[in-house]
C-alpha positions as CSV (number, residue, x, y, z in Angstrom):
1,X,8.0,-18.6,-7.6
2,X,11.5,-18.6,-8.9
3,X,13.8,-15.5,-9.1
4,X,17.4,-15.3,-10.4
5,X,19.0,-12.6,-8.1
6,X,21.6,-11.7,-10.7
7,X,18.8,-10.6,-13.0
8,X,16.3,-9.2,-10.5
9,X,15.8,-5.8,-9.0
10,X,13.5,-4.9,-6.1
11,X,12.2,-1.5,-6.9
12,X,11.0,0.6,-4.0
13,X,8.7,3.3,-5.4
14,X,8.5,6.8,-3.8
15,X,9.5,5.9,-0.3
16,X,10.2,9.6,0.4
17,X,9.2,11.8,3.4
18,X,6.8,13.9,1.5
19,X,4.9,10.9,0.3
20,X,5.2,8.2,3.0
21,X,6.2,10.2,6.0
22,X,3.9,11.3,8.9
23,X,4.8,15.0,8.2
24,X,4.8,14.9,4.5
25,X,2.7,16.8,2.0
26,X,0.7,13.6,1.2
27,X,0.5,12.2,4.7
28,X,-3.3,12.9,4.8
29,X,-3.7,10.6,1.8
30,X,-1.3,7.8,2.5
31,X,0.1,7.6,6.0
32,X,-2.9,5.8,7.6
33,X,-2.6,2.8,5.2
34,X,1.2,2.9,5.4
35,X,1.0,2.4,9.1
36,X,-1.8,-0.2,8.9
37,X,0.0,-2.3,6.4
38,X,3.4,-1.8,8.0
39,X,4.8,-0.7,4.7
40,X,8.2,0.5,6.0
41,X,9.0,-2.9,7.4
42,X,7.6,-4.8,4.4
43,X,9.7,-2.7,2.0
44,X,12.8,-3.0,4.2
45,X,12.4,-6.8,4.2
46,X,12.4,-6.9,0.4
47,X,15.3,-4.6,0.0
48,X,17.3,-6.5,2.7
49,X,16.5,-9.8,0.9
50,X,17.6,-8.3,-2.4
51,X,21.0,-7.2,-1.0
52,X,21.6,-10.5,0.8
53,X,20.9,-12.5,-2.3
54,X,23.0,-10.3,-4.7
55,X,19.9,-8.9,-6.4
56,X,19.7,-5.2,-7.1
57,X,18.0,-2.9,-4.5
58,X,16.6,0.0,-6.4
59,X,14.7,3.1,-5.6
60,X,12.6,5.5,-7.8
61,X,12.2,9.0,-6.3
62,X,10.3,11.9,-7.8
63,X,11.6,15.5,-7.3
64,X,11.8,18.8,-9.1
65,X,14.0,21.8,-9.0
66,X,13.2,24.3,-6.2
67,X,11.5,26.7,-8.6
68,X,9.5,23.9,-10.3
69,X,10.8,25.0,-13.7
70,X,10.9,21.3,-14.7
71,X,7.4,20.5,-13.4
72,X,4.6,20.0,-15.9
73,X,1.5,20.0,-13.7
74,X,-0.8,18.4,-16.4
75,X,-2.7,16.2,-14.0
76,X,-4.5,16.8,-10.7
77,X,-1.8,14.8,-8.8
78,X,1.1,16.9,-10.3
79,X,-0.9,20.0,-9.7
80,X,-1.0,19.2,-6.0
81,X,2.8,19.1,-6.0
82,X,2.9,22.7,-7.1
83,X,0.1,23.8,-4.7
84,X,1.8,22.2,-1.6
85,X,5.3,23.1,-2.5
86,X,6.6,19.6,-1.9
87,X,9.2,17.3,-3.4
88,X,11.8,19.9,-4.1
89,X,15.2,18.4,-4.8
90,X,17.5,19.0,-1.9
91,X,14.7,19.3,0.6
92,X,14.8,16.8,3.5
93,X,11.3,15.5,2.8
94,X,12.2,14.7,-0.8
95,X,14.7,12.2,0.5
96,X,14.1,8.5,1.0
97,X,13.0,7.8,4.6
98,X,15.5,6.5,7.1
99,X,13.5,3.3,7.7
100,X,14.4,2.1,4.1
101,X,17.6,4.1,3.7
102,X,19.7,3.2,0.6
103,X,22.9,1.3,1.1
104,X,26.2,1.6,-0.9
105,X,25.7,0.1,-4.4
106,X,21.9,0.5,-4.5
107,X,20.4,2.1,-7.6
108,X,18.6,5.4,-7.1
109,X,16.8,7.0,-10.0
110,X,15.1,10.4,-9.8
111,X,12.3,11.2,-12.3
112,X,9.8,13.9,-12.8
113,X,6.6,12.1,-14.0
114,X,4.2,9.8,-12.3
115,X,5.9,6.7,-13.7
116,X,9.5,6.0,-13.1
117,X,10.5,5.2,-16.6
118,X,9.3,8.3,-18.4
119,X,12.2,10.7,-19.3
120,X,14.5,9.0,-16.8
121,X,17.6,6.8,-16.8
122,X,15.8,3.8,-15.1
123,X,15.6,1.5,-18.2
124,X,19.2,2.2,-19.2
125,X,20.5,1.6,-15.6
126,X,18.6,-1.6,-15.3
127,X,19.7,-3.0,-18.6
128,X,23.3,-2.0,-17.8
129,X,23.1,-4.3,-14.8
130,X,21.6,-7.2,-16.8
131,X,18.2,-6.9,-15.0
132,X,15.2,-8.6,-16.7
133,X,12.9,-9.0,-13.7
134,X,11.4,-6.2,-11.6
135,X,9.8,-6.6,-8.2
136,X,7.8,-3.6,-7.2
137,X,6.8,-2.2,-3.8
138,X,6.0,1.2,-2.4
139,X,3.4,3.9,-2.7
140,X,0.9,4.5,-4.2
141,X,-0.3,1.3,-5.6
142,X,-2.8,2.9,-8.0
143,X,-0.5,5.8,-9.2
144,X,3.3,5.4,-9.4
145,X,3.6,1.7,-8.6
146,X,1.0,0.8,-11.2
147,X,2.3,3.3,-13.7
148,X,5.9,2.1,-13.4
149,X,4.9,-1.5,-13.4
150,X,2.7,-1.1,-16.6
151,X,5.7,0.6,-18.3
152,X,8.0,-2.2,-17.2
153,X,5.8,-4.8,-18.8
154,X,5.6,-2.8,-22.1
155,X,9.5,-2.6,-22.0
156,X,9.7,-6.4,-21.8
157,X,10.6,-6.9,-18.1
158,X,9.1,-9.8,-16.1
159,X,7.1,-7.7,-13.7
160,X,6.1,-8.7,-10.1
161,X,4.0,-6.5,-7.8
162,X,4.2,-7.3,-4.1
163,X,0.7,-6.6,-2.8
164,X,1.5,-6.6,0.9
165,X,4.4,-4.1,0.4
166,X,2.3,-1.6,-1.5
167,X,-0.5,0.7,-0.3
168,X,-2.8,3.5,-1.6
169,X,-5.0,6.1,0.0
170,X,-7.7,3.4,0.9
171,X,-7.8,-0.4,0.9
172,X,-10.4,-0.5,-1.9
173,X,-8.2,1.7,-4.1
174,X,-5.3,-0.6,-3.6
175,X,-7.3,-3.7,-4.3
176,X,-8.8,-2.3,-7.5
177,X,-5.3,-1.5,-8.7
178,X,-4.0,-5.0,-7.8
179,X,-7.0,-6.5,-9.6
180,X,-6.1,-4.5,-12.7
181,X,-2.4,-5.3,-12.5
182,X,-3.1,-9.0,-12.2
183,X,-3.6,-9.1,-16.0
184,X,-0.2,-7.5,-16.6
185,X,2.1,-8.6,-13.8
186,X,2.6,-11.4,-11.3
187,X,1.0,-10.6,-7.9
188,X,3.1,-11.9,-5.0
189,X,3.7,-11.4,-1.3
190,X,6.8,-10.4,0.7
191,X,7.2,-13.9,2.1
192,X,7.1,-15.4,-1.4
193,X,9.6,-13.0,-2.8
194,X,12.0,-13.3,0.2
195,X,11.8,-17.1,-0.1
196,X,12.5,-17.0,-3.8
197,X,15.5,-14.7,-3.5
198,X,17.0,-16.8,-0.7
199,X,16.4,-20.2,-2.5
């Protein structure tokens, strides 16, 4: 694998307390696999490698106004947000967890749909930085990681999904998503990406 750091962004998807934290609204779905796959450390390794190489470390986070006036709960997943009262902008659990805390100069984009590109500034922010390659990690593989990666491919980005830095509610769900994404993106590992960024 070859990566040009000046044109590459590592995108950490939804590493927020309500989604990946042990006390979050979605902990019952995701936290077991996050711990088993050591997702915090795997994502941190990718982000650290991006910063060290001069690549862009980026985050997508999903959050809504406290009254949910900007939430369209048109899917079961988004309906759960309203039911649990989670991911309200300004709430501590809507923030990115300390284990992968952003650094100065990192790109952070907030959006309101399952995928990070829809109705957000993500595409414009990446293009302004000259980015043409996106390396995805985070949670959940079969929802926001896959949704954002699919959109990235359609927008013309070279798209890489780091299988051992993503997780879903169950291993078989993750593997099914990776199997599907293999037709649309390059499937890689943390070690391969770190090596390519440092080459």
